[in-house]
PDB file of N, CA, C and O in Angstrom:
ATOM      1  N   MET A   1       0.828  -1.050  -0.288  1.00  0.00           N
ATOM      2  CA  MET A   1       0.098   0.118   0.028  1.00  0.00           C
ATOM      3  C   MET A   1       0.837   1.318  -0.239  1.00  0.00           C
ATOM      4  O   MET A   1       1.804   1.446   0.512  1.00  0.00           O
ATOM      5  N   ALA A   2       0.735   1.915  -0.785  1.00  0.00           N
ATOM      6  CA  ALA A   2       1.862   3.126  -1.086  1.00  0.00           C
ATOM      7  C   ALA A   2       0.796   4.133  -0.256  1.00  0.00           C
ATOM      8  O   ALA A   2      -0.412   4.005  -0.059  1.00  0.00           O
ATOM      9  N   ILE A   3       1.831   5.288   0.187  1.00  0.00           N
ATOM     10  CA  ILE A   3       1.397   6.565   0.971  1.00  0.00           C
ATOM     11  C   ILE A   3       1.004   7.814   0.275  1.00  0.00           C
ATOM     12  O   ILE A   3       1.864   8.570  -0.178  1.00  0.00           O
ATOM     13  N   ASP A   4      -0.208   8.046   0.178  1.00  0.00           N
ATOM     14  CA  ASP A   4      -0.355   9.530  -0.874  1.00  0.00           C
ATOM     15  C   ASP A   4       0.432  10.547   0.143  1.00  0.00           C
ATOM     16  O   ASP A   4       0.111  10.648   1.327  1.00  0.00           O
ATOM     17  N   MET A   5       1.347  11.183  -0.372  1.00  0.00           N
ATOM     18  CA  MET A   5       2.201  12.414   0.394  1.00  0.00           C
ATOM     19  C   MET A   5       1.502  13.768   0.187  1.00  0.00           C
ATOM     20  O   MET A   5       2.000  14.804   0.626  1.00  0.00           O
ATOM     21  N   LYS A   6       0.217  13.742  -0.561  1.00  0.00           N
ATOM     22  CA  LYS A   6      -0.124  14.978  -0.236  1.00  0.00           C
ATOM     23  C   LYS A   6      -1.533  14.681   0.241  1.00  0.00           C
ATOM     24  O   LYS A   6      -2.334  15.400  -0.356  1.00  0.00           O
ATOM     25  N   ASP A   7      -1.979  14.047   0.919  1.00  0.00           N
ATOM     26  CA  ASP A   7      -3.057  13.760   1.895  1.00  0.00           C
ATOM     27  C   ASP A   7      -2.918  14.113   3.452  1.00  0.00           C
ATOM     28  O   ASP A   7      -2.009  13.613   4.115  1.00  0.00           O
ATOM     29  N   THR A   8      -3.534  14.692   3.818  1.00  0.00           N
ATOM     30  CA  THR A   8      -3.389  15.234   5.046  1.00  0.00           C
ATOM     31  C   THR A   8      -3.762  14.053   6.223  1.00  0.00           C
ATOM     32  O   THR A   8      -3.080  13.778   7.211  1.00  0.00           O
ATOM     33  N   LEU A   9      -4.983  13.476   5.832  1.00  0.00           N
ATOM     34  CA  LEU A   9      -5.411  12.326   6.899  1.00  0.00           C
ATOM     35  C   LEU A   9      -4.546  11.044   6.587  1.00  0.00           C
ATOM     36  O   LEU A   9      -4.445  10.140   7.417  1.00  0.00           O
ATOM     37  N   THR A  10      -4.067  11.011   5.634  1.00  0.00           N
ATOM     38  CA  THR A  10      -2.990   9.487   5.661  1.00  0.00           C
ATOM     39  C   THR A  10      -1.834  10.269   6.208  1.00  0.00           C
ATOM     40  O   THR A  10      -1.229   9.699   7.115  1.00  0.00           O
ATOM     41  N   LEU A  11      -1.463  11.273   5.906  1.00  0.00           N
ATOM     42  CA  LEU A  11      -0.190  11.644   6.586  1.00  0.00           C
ATOM     43  C   LEU A  11      -0.137  11.659   8.233  1.00  0.00           C
ATOM     44  O   LEU A  11       0.827  11.255   8.882  1.00  0.00           O
ATOM     45  N   MET A  12      -1.383  12.215   8.805  1.00  0.00           N
ATOM     46  CA  MET A  12      -1.065  11.907  10.098  1.00  0.00           C
ATOM     47  C   MET A  12      -1.595  10.615  10.859  1.00  0.00           C
ATOM     48  O   MET A  12      -1.546  10.393  12.069  1.00  0.00           O
ATOM     49  N   GLN A  13      -2.114   9.817   9.843  1.00  0.00           N
ATOM     50  CA  GLN A  13      -2.567   8.332  10.460  1.00  0.00           C
ATOM     51  C   GLN A  13      -0.949   7.744  10.212  1.00  0.00           C
ATOM     52  O   GLN A  13      -0.561   6.954  11.072  1.00  0.00           O
ATOM     53  N   ALA A  14      -0.148   8.022   9.283  1.00  0.00           N
ATOM     54  CA  ALA A  14       1.364   7.618   9.247  1.00  0.00           C
ATOM     55  C   ALA A  14       1.853   8.307  10.809  1.00  0.00           C
ATOM     56  O   ALA A  14       2.282   7.582  11.706  1.00  0.00           O
ATOM     57  N   MET A  15       1.713   9.775  10.957  1.00  0.00           N
ATOM     58  CA  MET A  15       2.396  10.011  12.179  1.00  0.00           C
ATOM     59  C   MET A  15       2.140   9.340  13.630  1.00  0.00           C
ATOM     60  O   MET A  15       3.020   9.136  14.466  1.00  0.00           O
ATOM     61  N   GLU A  16       1.011   9.093  13.743  1.00  0.00           N
ATOM     62  CA  GLU A  16       0.413   8.257  14.947  1.00  0.00           C
ATOM     63  C   GLU A  16       1.534   6.743  14.731  1.00  0.00           C
ATOM     64  O   GLU A  16       2.302   6.539  15.671  1.00  0.00           O
ATOM     65  N   ARG A  17       1.571   6.119  13.974  1.00  0.00           N
ATOM     66  CA  ARG A  17       1.991   4.782  13.997  1.00  0.00           C
ATOM     67  C   ARG A  17       3.735   4.932  14.172  1.00  0.00           C
ATOM     68  O   ARG A  17       4.386   3.888  14.141  1.00  0.00           O
ATOM     69  N   ILE A  18       4.393   6.137  14.340  1.00  0.00           N
ATOM     70  CA  ILE A  18       5.738   6.191  14.425  1.00  0.00           C
ATOM     71  C   ILE A  18       6.337   6.167  16.048  1.00  0.00           C
ATOM     72  O   ILE A  18       5.889   6.785  17.014  1.00  0.00           O
ATOM     73  N   LYS A  19       7.212   5.466  16.001  1.00  0.00           N
ATOM     74  CA  LYS A  19       7.546   5.122  17.861  1.00  0.00           C
ATOM     75  C   LYS A  19       8.383   6.253  18.282  1.00  0.00           C
ATOM     76  O   LYS A  19       9.234   6.730  17.532  1.00  0.00           O
ATOM     77  N   THR A  20       8.194   6.624  19.285  1.00  0.00           N
ATOM     78  CA  THR A  20       8.879   7.512  20.101  1.00  0.00           C
ATOM     79  C   THR A  20      10.127   6.523  20.116  1.00  0.00           C
ATOM     80  O   THR A  20      10.274   5.306  19.999  1.00  0.00           O
ATOM     81  N   PRO A  21      11.037   7.727  20.336  1.00  0.00           N
ATOM     82  CA  PRO A  21      12.319   7.413  20.113  1.00  0.00           C
ATOM     83  C   PRO A  21      12.908   7.248  21.923  1.00  0.00           C
ATOM     84  O   PRO A  21      12.537   7.996  22.827  1.00  0.00           O
ATOM     85  N   ALA A  22      13.855   6.113  22.075  1.00  0.00           N
ATOM     86  CA  ALA A  22      14.308   5.684  23.158  1.00  0.00           C
ATOM     87  C   ALA A  22      14.418   6.689  24.384  1.00  0.00           C
ATOM     88  O   ALA A  22      14.431   7.799  23.852  1.00  0.00           O
ATOM     89  N   SER A  23      14.474   6.794  25.261  1.00  0.00           N
ATOM     90  CA  SER A  23      14.896   8.053  26.321  1.00  0.00           C
ATOM     91  C   SER A  23      15.602   7.098  27.108  1.00  0.00           C
ATOM     92  O   SER A  23      15.046   7.256  28.195  1.00  0.00           O
ATOM     93  N   PHE A  24      16.459   6.210  27.278  1.00  0.00           N
ATOM     94  CA  PHE A  24      16.912   5.403  27.898  1.00  0.00           C
ATOM     95  C   PHE A  24      18.063   6.478  28.954  1.00  0.00           C
ATOM     96  O   PHE A  24      18.061   6.527  30.184  1.00  0.00           O
ATOM     97  N   LEU A  25      18.819   7.123  28.155  1.00  0.00           N
ATOM     98  CA  LEU A  25      19.930   8.060  28.774  1.00  0.00           C
ATOM     99  C   LEU A  25      19.097   9.578  29.605  1.00  0.00           C
ATOM    100  O   LEU A  25      19.457  10.250  30.571  1.00  0.00           O
ATOM    101  N   LEU A  26      18.067   9.660  28.843  1.00  0.00           N
ATOM    102  CA  LEU A  26      17.643  10.918  29.884  1.00  0.00           C
ATOM    103  C   LEU A  26      16.846  10.406  30.923  1.00  0.00           C
ATOM    104  O   LEU A  26      16.838  11.067  31.962  1.00  0.00           O
ATOM    105  N   ASP A  27      16.058   9.204  30.871  1.00  0.00           N
ATOM    106  CA  ASP A  27      15.475   8.717  32.215  1.00  0.00           C
ATOM    107  C   ASP A  27      16.384   8.297  33.040  1.00  0.00           C
ATOM    108  O   ASP A  27      16.031   8.533  34.195  1.00  0.00           O
ATOM    109  N   THR A  28      17.935   7.506  32.943  1.00  0.00           N
ATOM    110  CA  THR A  28      18.557   6.852  33.302  1.00  0.00           C
ATOM    111  C   THR A  28      19.440   8.365  34.339  1.00  0.00           C
ATOM    112  O   THR A  28      19.319   8.411  35.563  1.00  0.00           O
ATOM    113  N   PHE A  29      20.165   9.321  33.637  1.00  0.00           N
ATOM    114  CA  PHE A  29      20.700  10.589  34.199  1.00  0.00           C
ATOM    115  C   PHE A  29      19.842  11.594  34.644  1.00  0.00           C
ATOM    116  O   PHE A  29      20.300  12.326  35.521  1.00  0.00           O
ATOM    117  N   PHE A  30      18.898  11.770  34.317  1.00  0.00           N
ATOM    118  CA  PHE A  30      17.916  12.913  34.661  1.00  0.00           C
ATOM    119  C   PHE A  30      16.581  12.699  34.680  1.00  0.00           C
ATOM    120  O   PHE A  30      15.824  13.235  33.871  1.00  0.00           O
ATOM    121  N   PRO A  31      16.114  11.719  35.812  1.00  0.00           N
ATOM    122  CA  PRO A  31      14.625  11.292  36.320  1.00  0.00           C
ATOM    123  C   PRO A  31      14.062  12.459  36.648  1.00  0.00           C
ATOM    124  O   PRO A  31      13.126  12.680  35.880  1.00  0.00           O
ATOM    125  N   ASN A  32      14.219  13.381  37.507  1.00  0.00           N
ATOM    126  CA  ASN A  32      13.361  14.240  37.739  1.00  0.00           C
ATOM    127  C   ASN A  32      13.675  15.598  37.120  1.00  0.00           C
ATOM    128  O   ASN A  32      14.592  16.291  37.559  1.00  0.00           O
ATOM    129  N   VAL A  33      13.075  15.890  36.321  1.00  0.00           N
ATOM    130  CA  VAL A  33      13.161  17.387  35.486  1.00  0.00           C
ATOM    131  C   VAL A  33      12.753  18.485  36.275  1.00  0.00           C
ATOM    132  O   VAL A  33      11.527  18.583  36.334  1.00  0.00           O
ATOM    133  N   PRO A  34      13.459  19.443  36.976  1.00  0.00           N
ATOM    134  CA  PRO A  34      12.682  20.540  37.305  1.00  0.00           C
ATOM    135  C   PRO A  34      11.912  21.654  36.702  1.00  0.00           C
ATOM    136  O   PRO A  34      12.428  22.350  35.828  1.00  0.00           O
ATOM    137  N   GLU A  35      10.615  21.872  37.152  1.00  0.00           N
ATOM    138  CA  GLU A  35       9.908  23.004  36.893  1.00  0.00           C
ATOM    139  C   GLU A  35      10.784  24.183  36.370  1.00  0.00           C
ATOM    140  O   GLU A  35      11.962  24.151  36.727  1.00  0.00           O
ATOM    141  N   PRO A  36      10.487  24.958  35.777  1.00  0.00           N
ATOM    142  CA  PRO A  36      11.278  26.230  35.424  1.00  0.00           C
ATOM    143  C   PRO A  36      10.880  27.271  36.518  1.00  0.00           C
ATOM    144  O   PRO A  36       9.767  27.178  37.036  1.00  0.00           O
ATOM    145  N   ALA A  37      11.741  28.252  36.887  1.00  0.00           N
ATOM    146  CA  ALA A  37      10.945  29.250  38.149  1.00  0.00           C
ATOM    147  C   ALA A  37      10.264  30.304  37.559  1.00  0.00           C
ATOM    148  O   ALA A  37      10.469  30.761  36.435  1.00  0.00           O
ATOM    149  N   LEU A  38       9.393  30.688  38.424  1.00  0.00           N
ATOM    150  CA  LEU A  38       8.671  31.937  37.553  1.00  0.00           C
ATOM    151  C   LEU A  38       9.024  33.354  38.579  1.00  0.00           C
ATOM    152  O   LEU A  38       8.480  34.437  38.364  1.00  0.00           O
ATOM    153  N   SER A  39       9.741  33.196  39.390  1.00  0.00           N
ATOM    154  CA  SER A  39      10.182  34.221  39.769  1.00  0.00           C
ATOM    155  C   SER A  39      10.968  35.287  39.544  1.00  0.00           C
ATOM    156  O   SER A  39      11.887  35.095  38.748  1.00  0.00           O
ATOM    157  N   THR A  40      10.867  36.374  40.027  1.00  0.00           N
ATOM    158  CA  THR A  40      11.728  37.541  39.029  1.00  0.00           C
ATOM    159  C   THR A  40      13.387  37.709  39.707  1.00  0.00           C
ATOM    160  O   THR A  40      14.237  38.528  39.354  1.00  0.00           O
ATOM    161  N   LYS A  41      13.497  36.707  40.722  1.00  0.00           N
ATOM    162  CA  LYS A  41      15.066  36.990  41.309  1.00  0.00           C
ATOM    163  C   LYS A  41      15.712  35.724  41.280  1.00  0.00           C
ATOM    164  O   LYS A  41      15.113  34.739  41.712  1.00  0.00           O
ATOM    165  N   ILE A  42      17.040  35.620  40.753  1.00  0.00           N
ATOM    166  CA  ILE A  42      18.214  34.552  40.604  1.00  0.00           C
ATOM    167  C   ILE A  42      18.928  34.029  41.348  1.00  0.00           C
ATOM    168  O   ILE A  42      19.997  34.613  41.167  1.00  0.00           O
ATOM    169  N   ALA A  43      19.104  33.145  42.246  1.00  0.00           N
ATOM    170  CA  ALA A  43      19.959  32.975  42.979  1.00  0.00           C
ATOM    171  C   ALA A  43      21.372  32.365  42.509  1.00  0.00           C
ATOM    172  O   ALA A  43      21.357  31.147  42.331  1.00  0.00           O
ATOM    173  N   VAL A  44      22.536  32.999  42.292  1.00  0.00           N
ATOM    174  CA  VAL A  44      23.825  32.778  41.798  1.00  0.00           C
ATOM    175  C   VAL A  44      24.937  32.707  42.521  1.00  0.00           C
ATOM    176  O   VAL A  44      25.409  33.657  43.145  1.00  0.00           O
ATOM    177  N   GLU A  45      25.481  31.398  42.463  1.00  0.00           N
ATOM    178  CA  GLU A  45      26.338  30.854  43.542  1.00  0.00           C
ATOM    179  C   GLU A  45      27.826  30.977  42.517  1.00  0.00           C
ATOM    180  O   GLU A  45      27.977  30.579  41.362  1.00  0.00           O
ATOM    181  N   TYR A  46      28.770  31.650  43.390  1.00  0.00           N
ATOM    182  CA  TYR A  46      30.218  31.950  42.678  1.00  0.00           C
ATOM    183  C   TYR A  46      31.100  30.947  43.760  1.00  0.00           C
ATOM    184  O   TYR A  46      31.148  30.874  44.988  1.00  0.00           O
ATOM    185  N   ARG A  47      31.685  30.310  42.779  1.00  0.00           N
ATOM    186  CA  ARG A  47      32.851  29.693  43.457  1.00  0.00           C
ATOM    187  C   ARG A  47      34.523  29.943  43.083  1.00  0.00           C
ATOM    188  O   ARG A  47      35.059  29.334  42.158  1.00  0.00           O
ATOM    189  N   LYS A  48      35.140  30.776  43.813  1.00  0.00           N
ATOM    190  CA  LYS A  48      36.390  31.527  43.167  1.00  0.00           C
ATOM    191  C   LYS A  48      37.721  30.313  43.747  1.00  0.00           C
ATOM    192  O   LYS A  48      37.981  30.468  44.941  1.00  0.00           O
ATOM    193  N   LYS A  49      38.354  29.438  43.198  1.00  0.00           N
ATOM    194  CA  LYS A  49      39.554  28.823  43.633  1.00  0.00           C
ATOM    195  C   LYS A  49      40.070  27.862  42.225  1.00  0.00           C
ATOM    196  O   LYS A  49      39.547  27.397  41.213  1.00  0.00           O
ATOM    197  N   GLY A  50      41.012  27.889  42.675  1.00  0.00           N
ATOM    198  CA  GLY A  50      41.855  27.062  41.772  1.00  0.00           C
ATOM    199  C   GLY A  50      42.118  25.688  41.976  1.00  0.00           C
ATOM    200  O   GLY A  50      41.752  25.278  43.077  1.00  0.00           O
ATOM    201  N   ARG A  51      42.609  24.923  41.284  1.00  0.00           N
ATOM    202  CA  ARG A  51      43.044  23.336  41.821  1.00  0.00           C
ATOM    203  C   ARG A  51      44.457  23.593  42.329  1.00  0.00           C
ATOM    204  O   ARG A  51      45.408  24.240  41.890  1.00  0.00           O
ATOM    205  N   SER A  52      44.188  22.642  43.721  1.00  0.00           N
ATOM    206  CA  SER A  52      45.291  22.712  44.744  1.00  0.00           C
ATOM    207  C   SER A  52      45.755  21.270  44.222  1.00  0.00           C
ATOM    208  O   SER A  52      44.995  20.527  43.602  1.00  0.00           O
ATOM    209  N   LEU A  53      47.180  20.927  44.559  1.00  0.00           N
ATOM    210  CA  LEU A  53      47.662  19.638  44.895  1.00  0.00           C
ATOM    211  C   LEU A  53      47.727  19.474  46.220  1.00  0.00           C
ATOM    212  O   LEU A  53      47.894  20.312  47.107  1.00  0.00           O
ATOM    213  N   ALA A  54      47.532  17.943  46.289  1.00  0.00           N
ATOM    214  CA  ALA A  54      47.227  17.225  48.048  1.00  0.00           C
ATOM    215  C   ALA A  54      48.750  17.212  48.601  1.00  0.00           C
ATOM    216  O   ALA A  54      49.672  16.932  47.835  1.00  0.00           O
ATOM    217  N   PRO A  55      48.925  17.456  49.660  1.00  0.00           N
ATOM    218  CA  PRO A  55      49.886  17.480  50.496  1.00  0.00           C
ATOM    219  C   PRO A  55      50.646  16.195  50.612  1.00  0.00           C
ATOM    220  O   PRO A  55      50.114  15.101  50.806  1.00  0.00           O
ATOM    221  N   PHE A  56      51.838  16.393  50.487  1.00  0.00           N
ATOM    222  CA  PHE A  56      52.711  15.369  50.440  1.00  0.00           C
ATOM    223  C   PHE A  56      52.995  14.618  51.840  1.00  0.00           C
ATOM    224  O   PHE A  56      53.980  14.993  52.476  1.00  0.00           O
ATOM    225  N   VAL A  57      52.293  13.709  52.294  1.00  0.00           N
ATOM    226  CA  VAL A  57      52.441  12.884  53.492  1.00  0.00           C
ATOM    227  C   VAL A  57      53.456  11.809  53.362  1.00  0.00           C
ATOM    228  O   VAL A  57      53.352  11.098  52.362  1.00  0.00           O
ATOM    229  N   SER A  58      54.746  11.481  54.479  1.00  0.00           N
ATOM    230  CA  SER A  58      55.057  10.711  54.488  1.00  0.00           C
ATOM    231  C   SER A  58      54.535   9.140  55.553  1.00  0.00           C
ATOM    232  O   SER A  58      53.885   9.341  56.579  1.00  0.00           O
ATOM    233  N   ARG A  59      54.798   8.135  55.269  1.00  0.00           N
ATOM    234  CA  ARG A  59      54.319   6.946  56.040  1.00  0.00           C
ATOM    235  C   ARG A  59      54.760   7.190  57.154  1.00  0.00           C
ATOM    236  O   ARG A  59      55.922   7.376  57.517  1.00  0.00           O
ATOM    237  N   GLY A  60      53.265   7.190  58.037  1.00  0.00           N
ATOM    238  CA  GLY A  60      53.654   7.358  59.544  1.00  0.00           C
ATOM    239  C   GLY A  60      53.453   8.802  59.943  1.00  0.00           C
ATOM    240  O   GLY A  60      53.134   8.985  61.118  1.00  0.00           O
ATOM    241  N   ALA A  61      53.575   9.763  59.232  1.00  0.00           N
ATOM    242  CA  ALA A  61      53.628  11.155  59.758  1.00  0.00           C
ATOM    243  C   ALA A  61      52.032  11.199  59.674  1.00  0.00           C
ATOM    244  O   ALA A  61      51.356  10.504  58.915  1.00  0.00           O
ATOM    245  N   LYS A  62      51.443  12.342  60.787  1.00  0.00           N
ATOM    246  CA  LYS A  62      50.190  12.942  60.517  1.00  0.00           C
ATOM    247  C   LYS A  62      49.572  14.033  59.554  1.00  0.00           C
ATOM    248  O   LYS A  62      50.275  14.947  59.124  1.00  0.00           O
ATOM    249  N   GLY A  63      48.603  13.943  59.317  1.00  0.00           N
ATOM    250  CA  GLY A  63      48.153  14.632  57.907  1.00  0.00           C
ATOM    251  C   GLY A  63      48.096  15.680  58.174  1.00  0.00           C
ATOM    252  O   GLY A  63      48.035  16.015  59.357  1.00  0.00           O
ATOM    253  N   VAL A  64      48.095  16.919  56.778  1.00  0.00           N
ATOM    254  CA  VAL A  64      47.871  18.284  57.039  1.00  0.00           C
ATOM    255  C   VAL A  64      46.621  18.839  56.851  1.00  0.00           C
ATOM    256  O   VAL A  64      45.915  18.340  55.975  1.00  0.00           O
ATOM    257  N   ASN A  65      46.136  19.926  57.603  1.00  0.00           N
ATOM    258  CA  ASN A  65      44.988  20.513  57.591  1.00  0.00           C
ATOM    259  C   ASN A  65      44.852  21.174  56.601  1.00  0.00           C
ATOM    260  O   ASN A  65      45.935  21.003  56.041  1.00  0.00           O
ATOM    261  N   MET A  66      44.187  21.916  55.885  1.00  0.00           N
ATOM    262  CA  MET A  66      43.892  22.189  54.741  1.00  0.00           C
ATOM    263  C   MET A  66      42.456  23.123  54.707  1.00  0.00           C
ATOM    264  O   MET A  66      41.349  22.605  54.855  1.00  0.00           O
ATOM    265  N   LYS A  67      42.632  24.361  54.521  1.00  0.00           N
ATOM    266  CA  LYS A  67      41.692  25.502  54.405  1.00  0.00           C
ATOM    267  C   LYS A  67      40.522  25.017  53.165  1.00  0.00           C
ATOM    268  O   LYS A  67      40.812  24.458  52.107  1.00  0.00           O
ATOM    269  N   ARG A  68      39.501  25.303  53.511  1.00  0.00           N
ATOM    270  CA  ARG A  68      38.347  24.761  52.166  1.00  0.00           C
ATOM    271  C   ARG A  68      37.837  26.047  51.337  1.00  0.00           C
ATOM    272  O   ARG A  68      37.420  27.017  51.970  1.00  0.00           O
ATOM    273  N   ALA A  69      37.858  26.062  50.253  1.00  0.00           N
ATOM    274  CA  ALA A  69      37.465  27.085  49.897  1.00  0.00           C
ATOM    275  C   ALA A  69      36.492  27.311  49.952  1.00  0.00           C
ATOM    276  O   ALA A  69      35.992  26.186  49.944  1.00  0.00           O
ATOM    277  N   GLY A  70      35.401  28.249  50.032  1.00  0.00           N
ATOM    278  CA  GLY A  70      34.064  28.322  50.153  1.00  0.00           C
ATOM    279  C   GLY A  70      33.597  28.961  48.852  1.00  0.00           C
ATOM    280  O   GLY A  70      34.299  29.044  47.844  1.00  0.00           O
ATOM    281  N   SER A  71      31.982  29.533  49.002  1.00  0.00           N
ATOM    282  CA  SER A  71      31.492  29.895  47.788  1.00  0.00           C
ATOM    283  C   SER A  71      30.740  30.962  48.445  1.00  0.00           C
ATOM    284  O   SER A  71      30.699  31.001  49.674  1.00  0.00           O
ATOM    285  N   THR A  72      30.034  31.990  47.594  1.00  0.00           N
ATOM    286  CA  THR A  72      29.295  33.000  47.792  1.00  0.00           C
ATOM    287  C   THR A  72      28.072  33.070  46.729  1.00  0.00           C
ATOM    288  O   THR A  72      28.138  32.881  45.515  1.00  0.00           O
ATOM    289  N   ILE A  73      26.770  33.442  47.633  1.00  0.00           N
ATOM    290  CA  ILE A  73      25.482  33.191  47.215  1.00  0.00           C
ATOM    291  C   ILE A  73      25.167  34.463  47.061  1.00  0.00           C
ATOM    292  O   ILE A  73      25.070  35.141  48.084  1.00  0.00           O
ATOM    293  N   ASN A  74      24.921  35.122  45.682  1.00  0.00           N
ATOM    294  CA  ASN A  74      24.450  36.318  45.422  1.00  0.00           C
ATOM    295  C   ASN A  74      23.260  36.470  45.039  1.00  0.00           C
ATOM    296  O   ASN A  74      23.032  35.631  44.168  1.00  0.00           O
ATOM    297  N   ILE A  75      21.908  37.449  45.345  1.00  0.00           N
ATOM    298  CA  ILE A  75      20.679  37.242  44.673  1.00  0.00           C
ATOM    299  C   ILE A  75      20.771  38.287  43.662  1.00  0.00           C
ATOM    300  O   ILE A  75      21.312  39.380  43.832  1.00  0.00           O
ATOM    301  N   TYR A  76      20.173  37.853  42.541  1.00  0.00           N
ATOM    302  CA  TYR A  76      20.039  39.251  41.395  1.00  0.00           C
ATOM    303  C   TYR A  76      18.851  39.039  40.660  1.00  0.00           C
ATOM    304  O   TYR A  76      18.312  37.982  40.334  1.00  0.00           O
ATOM    305  N   GLU A  77      18.550  40.132  40.465  1.00  0.00           N
ATOM    306  CA  GLU A  77      17.230  40.323  39.850  1.00  0.00           C
ATOM    307  C   GLU A  77      17.551  41.339  38.629  1.00  0.00           C
ATOM    308  O   GLU A  77      17.910  42.511  38.747  1.00  0.00           O
ATOM    309  N   PRO A  78      17.340  40.625  37.441  1.00  0.00           N
ATOM    310  CA  PRO A  78      17.381  41.004  36.223  1.00  0.00           C
ATOM    311  C   PRO A  78      16.725  42.280  35.752  1.00  0.00           C
ATOM    312  O   PRO A  78      15.599  42.418  36.232  1.00  0.00           O
ATOM    313  N   PRO A  79      17.050  43.093  35.078  1.00  0.00           N
ATOM    314  CA  PRO A  79      16.450  44.559  34.925  1.00  0.00           C
ATOM    315  C   PRO A  79      15.503  43.965  33.657  1.00  0.00           C
ATOM    316  O   PRO A  79      15.602  42.876  33.093  1.00  0.00           O
ATOM    317  N   MET A  80      14.605  45.005  33.424  1.00  0.00           N
ATOM    318  CA  MET A  80      13.446  44.674  32.530  1.00  0.00           C
ATOM    319  C   MET A  80      14.304  45.768  31.106  1.00  0.00           C
ATOM    320  O   MET A  80      14.829  46.882  31.109  1.00  0.00           O
ATOM    321  N   MET A  81      14.105  44.898  30.228  1.00  0.00           N
ATOM    322  CA  MET A  81      14.653  45.550  29.148  1.00  0.00           C
ATOM    323  C   MET A  81      13.706  45.356  27.663  1.00  0.00           C
ATOM    324  O   MET A  81      13.189  44.346  27.186  1.00  0.00           O
ATOM    325  N   GLY A  82      13.730  46.661  27.220  1.00  0.00           N
ATOM    326  CA  GLY A  82      12.917  46.685  25.930  1.00  0.00           C
ATOM    327  C   GLY A  82      13.929  47.441  24.886  1.00  0.00           C
ATOM    328  O   GLY A  82      14.932  48.091  25.179  1.00  0.00           O
ATOM    329  N   PRO A  83      13.425  47.192  23.669  1.00  0.00           N
ATOM    330  CA  PRO A  83      14.178  47.512  22.493  1.00  0.00           C
ATOM    331  C   PRO A  83      13.847  49.046  22.322  1.00  0.00           C
ATOM    332  O   PRO A  83      12.721  49.506  22.514  1.00  0.00           O
ATOM    333  N   ARG A  84      15.121  49.906  21.879  1.00  0.00           N
ATOM    334  CA  ARG A  84      14.842  51.003  21.740  1.00  0.00           C
ATOM    335  C   ARG A  84      14.609  51.648  20.071  1.00  0.00           C
ATOM    336  O   ARG A  84      14.024  52.676  19.731  1.00  0.00           O
ATOM    337  N   THR A  85      15.131  50.876  19.445  1.00  0.00           N
ATOM    338  CA  THR A  85      15.193  50.956  18.052  1.00  0.00           C
ATOM    339  C   THR A  85      14.403  49.530  17.403  1.00  0.00           C
ATOM    340  O   THR A  85      14.450  48.356  17.772  1.00  0.00           O
ATOM    341  N   ILE A  86      13.649  50.220  16.243  1.00  0.00           N
ATOM    342  CA  ILE A  86      13.245  49.138  15.686  1.00  0.00           C
ATOM    343  C   ILE A  86      14.103  48.781  14.419  1.00  0.00           C
ATOM    344  O   ILE A  86      14.651  49.609  13.691  1.00  0.00           O
ATOM    345  N   VAL A  87      14.134  47.234  14.253  1.00  0.00           N
ATOM    346  CA  VAL A  87      15.033  46.543  13.614  1.00  0.00           C
ATOM    347  C   VAL A  87      14.171  46.458  12.002  1.00  0.00           C
ATOM    348  O   VAL A  87      13.101  45.855  11.922  1.00  0.00           O
ATOM    349  N   ASP A  88      14.803  47.140  10.791  1.00  0.00           N
ATOM    350  CA  ASP A  88      14.575  46.953   9.733  1.00  0.00           C
ATOM    351  C   ASP A  88      15.005  45.837   8.839  1.00  0.00           C
ATOM    352  O   ASP A  88      16.188  45.548   9.024  1.00  0.00           O
ATOM    353  N   PRO A  89      14.505  45.241   8.077  1.00  0.00           N
ATOM    354  CA  PRO A  89      15.159  44.561   7.410  1.00  0.00           C
ATOM    355  C   PRO A  89      15.775  44.733   6.200  1.00  0.00           C
ATOM    356  O   PRO A  89      16.582  43.977   5.659  1.00  0.00           O
ATOM    357  N   ALA A  90      15.213  46.087   5.696  1.00  0.00           N
ATOM    358  CA  ALA A  90      16.248  47.009   4.557  1.00  0.00           C
ATOM    359  C   ALA A  90      17.326  47.258   5.436  1.00  0.00           C
ATOM    360  O   ALA A  90      18.306  47.893   5.047  1.00  0.00           O
TER     361      ALA A  90
END
């Protein structure tokens, strides 16, 4: 049976028969997709640090205490923006 490519009803029936793509990776690594936030404020976390090497410890010696680098959380409210000029295709 040939599919008529110009008939809308036939094409709609063909689309209903198409299988949905497998979502194994999406379901495995992202099981809970959060809803987008509708608030006007955004919390942004900054962490300023570089990679540090582990201190050398010889066998039988005590460990070395190291200071942890923390992070800073800032609340940001984006400004309302509107175009001032009209973009003309010409």
